[in-house]
LUMGURO-168410 format. One record per residue: y, x, z of N, C-alpha, C, O in turn; residue in three letters; residue number from 1. Coordinates in pm, whole numbers, plus 50000, padded with zeros to 5 digits. Layout:
REM residues N
nyy; nxx; nzz; cayy; caxx; cazz; cyy; cxx; czz; oyy; oxx; ozz; aa; i
Y; X; Z; Y; X; Z; Y; X; Z; Y; X; Z; ALA; NUM
...
This chain:
REM residues 129
nyy; nxx; nzz; cayy; caxx; cazz; cyy; cxx; czz; oyy; oxx; ozz; aa; i
46028; 48860; 55084; 45888; 48868; 55046; 45815; 48737; 55072; 45703; 48717; 55025; MET; 1
45877; 48648; 55147; 45816; 48520; 55186; 45682; 48539; 55256; 45591; 48458; 55241; SER; 2
45671; 48646; 55330; 45548; 48673; 55407; 45558; 48605; 55543; 45667; 48584; 55596; ALA; 3
45444; 48572; 55599; 45442; 48518; 55735; 45413; 48632; 55832; 45370; 48740; 55790; SER; 4
45434; 48609; 55959; 45411; 48710; 56062; 45324; 48650; 56170; 45350; 48540; 56220; LEU; 5
45220; 48723; 56206; 45130; 48679; 56314; 45111; 48794; 56411; 45067; 48902; 56371; ARG; 6
45145; 48774; 56538; 45120; 48874; 56640; 44976; 48859; 56687; 44930; 48748; 56715; LEU; 7
44907; 48971; 56696; 44766; 48967; 56737; 44745; 49053; 56861; 44799; 49164; 56872; ALA; 8
44667; 49001; 56953; 44623; 49076; 57069; 44472; 49057; 57078; 44418; 48960; 57026; ALA; 9
44407; 49151; 57144; 44262; 49147; 57149; 44213; 49164; 57293; 44262; 49251; 57366; PHE; 10
44118; 49080; 57334; 44057; 49088; 57466; 43910; 49119; 57448; 43834; 49038; 57395; ALA; 11
43870; 49237; 57492; 43729; 49276; 57484; 43670; 49256; 57623; 43707; 49324; 57719; VAL; 12
43578; 49162; 57631; 43515; 49130; 57760; 43408; 49234; 57792; 43333; 49275; 57703; ARG; 13
43401; 49277; 57916; 43296; 49372; 57952; 43160; 49305; 57945; 43146; 49186; 57973; PRO; 14
43060; 49383; 57908; 42925; 49327; 57909; 42885; 49305; 58053; 42910; 49389; 58139; THR; 15
42823; 49194; 58080; 42787; 49158; 58217; 42667; 49239; 58262; 42564; 49243; 58194; THR; 16
42680; 49303; 58376; 42569; 49376; 58436; 42487; 49279; 58520; 42535; 49173; 58558; LEU; 17
42364; 49315; 58550; 42278; 49231; 58630; 42342; 49196; 58764; 42335; 49082; 58808; PHE; 18
42404; 49292; 58829; 42467; 49268; 58958; 42579; 49166; 58945; 42597; 49082; 59034; ALA; 19
42654; 49171; 58838; 42763; 49075; 58818; 42708; 48934; 58800; 42768; 48837; 58846; ASP; 20
42594; 48924; 58734; 42534; 48793; 58710; 42490; 48729; 58842; 42495; 48607; 58857; ALA; 21
42448; 48811; 58936; 42404; 48759; 59065; 42524; 48715; 59148; 42522; 48608; 59208; VAL; 22
42628; 48798; 59151; 42746; 48769; 59232; 42825; 48652; 59174; 42879; 48571; 59249; VAL; 23
42832; 48643; 59046; 42912; 48539; 58981; 42987; 48600; 58865; 42977; 48721; 58842; GLY; 24
43060; 48522; 58793; 43129; 48567; 58673; 43272; 48609; 58697; 43362; 48564; 58627; GLY; 25
43294; 48696; 58796; 43430; 48739; 58826; 43496; 48806; 58707; 43616; 48793; 58687; GLU; 26
43417; 48879; 58627; 43477; 48947; 58512; 43530; 48845; 58412; 43632; 48870; 58348; ASP; 27
43463; 48730; 58398; 43513; 48624; 58311; 43646; 48570; 58362; 43737; 48544; 58284; ASP; 28
43657; 48553; 58494; 43781; 48504; 58554; 43896; 48601; 58527; 44007; 48559; 58493; LEU; 29
43868; 48731; 58543; 43971; 48832; 58518; 44015; 48828; 58372; 44135; 48831; 58344; VAL; 30
43921; 48821; 58280; 43955; 48819; 58138; 44030; 48690; 58104; 44125; 48694; 58025; VAL; 31
43990; 48578; 58161; 44060; 48452; 58135; 44204; 48458; 58185; 44295; 48411; 58116; GLU; 32
44226; 48515; 58303; 44362; 48529; 58355; 44444; 48624; 58267; 44561; 48598; 58238; GLN; 33
44381; 48735; 58224; 44450; 48828; 58136; 44486; 48759; 58005; 44597; 48774; 57955; TRP; 34
44393; 48683; 57950; 44418; 48613; 57823; 44533; 48515; 57838; 44617; 48504; 57748; ALA; 35
44538; 48443; 57950; 44648; 48348; 57974; 44782; 48422; 57978; 44879; 48379; 57916; LYS; 36
44787; 48533; 58049; 44911; 48611; 58057; 44947; 48671; 57922; 45065; 48675; 57885; ARG; 37
44848; 48717; 57847; 44874; 48773; 57715; 44932; 48667; 57623; 45027; 48694; 57550; ALA; 38
44877; 48546; 57626; 44928; 48438; 57542; 45072; 48402; 57580; 45154; 48375; 57493; GLU; 39
45102; 48402; 57710; 45239; 48375; 57755; 45334; 48484; 57707; 45445; 48456; 57662; GLU; 40
45290; 48609; 57717; 45372; 48722; 57672; 45395; 48717; 57521; 45505; 48743; 57474; SER; 41
45291; 48685; 57447; 45303; 48674; 57302; 45402; 48564; 57266; 45484; 48581; 57176; ILE; 42
45395; 48452; 57336; 45488; 48341; 57309; 45632; 48384; 57337; 45723; 48347; 57263; GLN; 43
45652; 48461; 57444; 45786; 48512; 57475; 45837; 48601; 57362; 45953; 48593; 57323; THR; 44
45749; 48687; 57311; 45787; 48775; 57199; 45819; 48694; 57074; 45915; 48724; 57003; GLU; 45
45741; 48591; 57046; 45768; 48506; 56930; 45903; 48436; 56944; 45979; 48427; 56847; LEU; 46
45934; 48388; 57064; 46063; 48323; 57088; 46177; 48421; 57064; 46280; 48383; 57007; ASP; 47
46161; 48547; 57107; 46264; 48649; 57084; 46278; 48680; 56935; 46389; 48697; 56886; ALA; 48
46166; 48686; 56864; 46169; 48712; 56720; 46244; 48603; 56645; 46316; 48630; 56549; LEU; 49
46226; 48480; 56689; 46291; 48367; 56621; 46443; 48376; 56628; 46512; 48313; 56548; ARG; 50
46495; 48453; 56722; 46640; 48467; 56736; 46699; 48573; 56644; 46821; 48579; 56627; GLN; 51
46615; 48656; 56583; 46663; 48764; 56496; 46693; 48712; 56356; 46632; 48615; 56310; LEU; 52
46788; 48777; 56287; 46816; 48736; 56149; 46704; 48783; 56054; 46643; 48887; 56077; PRO; 53
46680; 48707; 55951; 46584; 48748; 55849; 46440; 48741; 55891; 46355; 48811; 55834; GLY; 54
46409; 48660; 55990; 46271; 48649; 56038; 46196; 48553; 55946; 46251; 48452; 55903; VAL; 55
46070; 48584; 55917; 45990; 48492; 55834; 45988; 48353; 55895; 45989; 48338; 56017; PRO; 56
45985; 48253; 55811; 45982; 48116; 55858; 45854; 48082; 55932; 45854; 47997; 56021; GLY; 57
45746; 48149; 55897; 45618; 48119; 55959; 45580; 48231; 56057; 45545; 48342; 56017; GLU; 58
45589; 48200; 56186; 45550; 48292; 56292; 45434; 48231; 56369; 45433; 48111; 56397; LEU; 59
45337; 48314; 56401; 45218; 48265; 56469; 45165; 48374; 56561; 45210; 48489; 56554; ASP; 60
45071; 48340; 56645; 45008; 48437; 56734; 44860; 48405; 56747; 44818; 48290; 56732; ALA; 61
44783; 48508; 56774; 44639; 48490; 56791; 44589; 48588; 56897; 44638; 48701; 56907; VAL; 62
44491; 48543; 56974; 44425; 48629; 57071; 44277; 48631; 57037; 44205; 48535; 57064; LEU; 63
44232; 48742; 56977; 44091; 48757; 56942; 44012; 48803; 57063; 44052; 48899; 57130; GLY; 64
43901; 48737; 57092; 43820; 48771; 57208; 43675; 48796; 57167; 43625; 48736; 57073; GLN; 65
43611; 48886; 57240; 43471; 48914; 57213; 43415; 49014; 57313; 43488; 49064; 57399; GLY; 66
43286; 49043; 57301; 43220; 49138; 57390; 43217; 49279; 57332; 43159; 49370; 57390; TYR; 67
43281; 49295; 57216; 43296; 49427; 57154; 43424; 49424; 57072; 43479; 49317; 57045; SER; 68
43471; 49542; 57033; 43592; 49547; 56950; 43571; 49477; 56816; 43656; 49398; 56775; TRP; 69
43461; 49502; 56746; 43443; 49430; 56619; 43443; 49278; 56637; 43500; 49205; 56555; PRO; 70
43380; 49231; 56744; 43375; 49087; 56771; 43514; 49030; 56799; 43550; 48926; 56745; GLU; 71
43593; 49098; 56884; 43727; 49051; 56918; 43819; 49053; 56797; 43898; 48960; 56777; ALA; 72
43810; 49157; 56716; 43895; 49167; 56597; 43856; 49059; 56497; 43944; 48997; 56436; ILE; 73
43728; 49037; 56479; 43682; 48933; 56386; 43724; 48794; 56434; 43754; 48707; 56353; ASP; 74
43726; 48773; 56566; 43763; 48644; 56624; 43907; 48605; 56589; 43940; 48486; 56588; ASP; 75
43991; 48703; 56561; 44131; 48673; 56526; 44141; 48599; 56394; 44239; 48529; 56369; ALA; 76
44041; 48615; 56309; 44044; 48546; 56180; 44138; 48616; 56083; 44255; 48639; 56115; GLY; 77
44090; 48648; 55968; 44169; 48721; 55869; 44156; 48654; 55734; 44051; 48599; 55700; TRP; 78
44262; 48660; 55657; 44263; 48600; 55524; 44286; 48708; 55420; 44340; 48815; 55450; ALA; 79
44246; 48680; 55299; 44272; 48773; 55189; 44424; 48791; 55177; 44500; 48694; 55180; GLU; 80
44466; 48915; 55164; 44608; 48946; 55153; 44673; 48983; 55286; 44788; 49027; 55288; GLY; 81
44601; 48966; 55398; 44655; 49007; 55527; 44667; 49158; 55534; 44588; 49231; 55473; ASP; 82
44767; 49205; 55607; 44787; 49348; 55634; 44814; 49359; 55783; 44893; 49282; 55838; VAL; 83
44750; 49454; 55848; 44768; 49476; 55991; 44862; 49594; 56010; 44840; 49701; 55954; LEU; 84
44968; 49573; 56089; 45062; 49680; 56121; 45040; 49716; 56267; 45041; 49630; 56354; VAL; 85
45019; 49845; 56292; 44990; 49892; 56427; 45075; 50013; 56456; 45100; 50095; 56368; ILE; 86
45121; 50027; 56580; 45206; 50139; 56619; 45126; 50249; 56685; 45021; 50225; 56745; GLY; 87
45175; 50371; 56672; 45111; 50484; 56740; 45155; 50487; 56886; 45243; 50411; 56926; SER; 88
45095; 50573; 56964; 45126; 50586; 57106; 45271; 50628; 57126; 45334; 50685; 57037; SER; 89
45323; 50600; 57245; 45463; 50633; 57275; 45481; 50763; 57351; 45590; 50821; 57345; ARG; 90
45381; 50811; 57420; 45399; 50920; 57515; 45406; 51059; 57457; 45302; 51120; 57431; GLY; 91
45523; 51112; 57435; 45540; 51252; 57396; 45537; 51278; 57247; 45505; 51189; 57168; GLY; 92
45571; 51403; 57208; 45581; 51437; 57066; 45449; 51426; 56990; 45449; 51388; 56873; PRO; 93
45337; 51457; 57054; 45209; 51449; 56986; 45179; 51303; 56952; 45115; 51275; 56851; VAL; 94
45224; 51211; 57036; 45196; 51069; 57016; 45266; 51012; 56894; 45233; 50901; 56851; ALA; 95
45360; 51083; 56838; 45426; 51034; 56717; 45329; 51028; 56600; 45353; 50958; 56502; ARG; 96
45220; 51102; 56612; 45123; 51109; 56504; 44994; 51036; 56539; 44936; 50969; 56453; VAL; 97
44948; 51048; 56663; 44816; 51000; 56700; 44818; 50858; 56757; 44917; 50814; 56816; PHE; 98
44707; 50789; 56737; 44689; 50656; 56792; 44621; 50666; 56927; 44548; 50762; 56953; LEU; 99
44645; 50568; 57013; 44576; 50561; 57140; 44432; 50514; 57119; 44392; 50482; 57008; GLY; 100
44356; 50511; 57226; 44213; 50477; 57214; 44192; 50334; 57165; 44104; 50310; 57084; SER; 101
44273; 50240; 57214; 44257; 50101; 57169; 44298; 50086; 57023; 44230; 50020; 56946; ARG; 102
44409; 50147; 56987; 44455; 50139; 56848; 44352; 50200; 56753; 44330; 50149; 56643; SER; 103
44289; 50308; 56795; 44186; 50371; 56713; 44068; 50277; 56692; 44011; 50272; 56583; SER; 104
44031; 50203; 56795; 43919; 50109; 56783; 43956; 49995; 56689; 43874; 49949; 56610; LYS; 105
44080; 49949; 56698; 44126; 49844; 56607; 44125; 49896; 56465; 44081; 49827; 56373; ILE; 106
44174; 50018; 56446; 44179; 50080; 56313; 44040; 50088; 56251; 44022; 50056; 56134; LEU; 107
43941; 50132; 56330; 43805; 50148; 56279; 43738; 50015; 56244; 43649; 50011; 56159; ARG; 108
43780; 49907; 56309; 43710; 49780; 56293; 43786; 49674; 56215; 43733; 49566; 56191; ASN; 109
43908; 49703; 56175; 43989; 49603; 56104; 43932; 49575; 55965; 43898; 49668; 55891; ALA; 110
43922; 49448; 55929; 43869; 49411; 55798; 43977; 49403; 55689; 43950; 49359; 55577; PRO; 111
44099; 49444; 55723; 44211; 49436; 55629; 44281; 49571; 55623; 44261; 49655; 55711; VAL; 112
44364; 49594; 55521; 44441; 49719; 55516; 44534; 49731; 55636; 44582; 49631; 55690; PRO; 113
44559; 49856; 55678; 44641; 49882; 55796; 44757; 49974; 55761; 44742; 50069; 55684; ILE; 114
44873; 49943; 55818; 44990; 50030; 55809; 45016; 50080; 55951; 45034; 50000; 56043; VAL; 115
45017; 50213; 55969; 45044; 50271; 56100; 45191; 50313; 56105; 45237; 50392; 56022; VAL; 116
45263; 50260; 56204; 45404; 50292; 56221; 45416; 50386; 56341; 45372; 50351; 56451; VAL; 117
45475; 50505; 56322; 45492; 50596; 56437; 45572; 50529; 56547; 45668; 50457; 56520; PRO; 118
45533; 50554; 56671; 45598; 50490; 56787; 45748; 50509; 56789; 45821; 50413; 56817; GLY; 119
45797; 50628; 56759; 45941; 50654; 56762; 46013; 50573; 56655; 46122; 50522; 56680; ALA; 120
45953; 50559; 56538; 46015; 50482; 56430; 46020; 50334; 56468; 46119; 50266; 56441; ALA; 121
45916; 50284; 56530; 45911; 50144; 56571; 46019; 50115; 56675; 46086; 50012; 56669; ALA; 122
46036; 50207; 56770; 46139; 50190; 56873; 46278; 50194; 56811; 46366; 50117; 56851; GLU; 123
46300; 50283; 56715; 46430; 50293; 56648; 46461; 50164; 56572; 46574; 50114; 56577; ALA; 124
46362; 50110; 56502; 46382; 49985; 56429; 46411; 49870; 56523; 46497; 49786; 56495; LEU; 125
46341; 49865; 56635; 46362; 49759; 56732; 46501; 49769; 56792; 46564; 49667; 56819; ALA; 126
46551; 49890; 56812; 46684; 49912; 56867; 46796; 49870; 56774; 46906; 49840; 56820; GLY; 127
46769; 49867; 56643; 46871; 49827; 56546; 46900; 49679; 56552; 47008; 49636; 56512; GLU; 128
46807; 49599; 56602; 46825; 49453; 56605; 46871; 49413; 56738; 46892; 49294; 56762; ASN; 129
């Protein structure tokens, strides 16, 4: 298909309360540390993907950040023709159908078409490689 692949993660920063503003920006520090770890984890996943056969030549990653889900999702940047693939929850038989709370927020706010892959199917496909 000559499609490219981009792994996306989203960091939604908590809105700062008055008390937090007085004490300092600890919530910013926590989110920055989480973002750093997320970027490292994404890079590890990209490196693993590069070892698989038939992987698209163009692999990329993005970490969308914002103070709300719409803001974080928009921060990832989207182009015409993009499609977002998201997996359902893993825990139990009901989860084969339903999305978790974060996935639901991404689904509601995504500016591109979405393909939902059941968690069990995603795990089976991953196991084949």
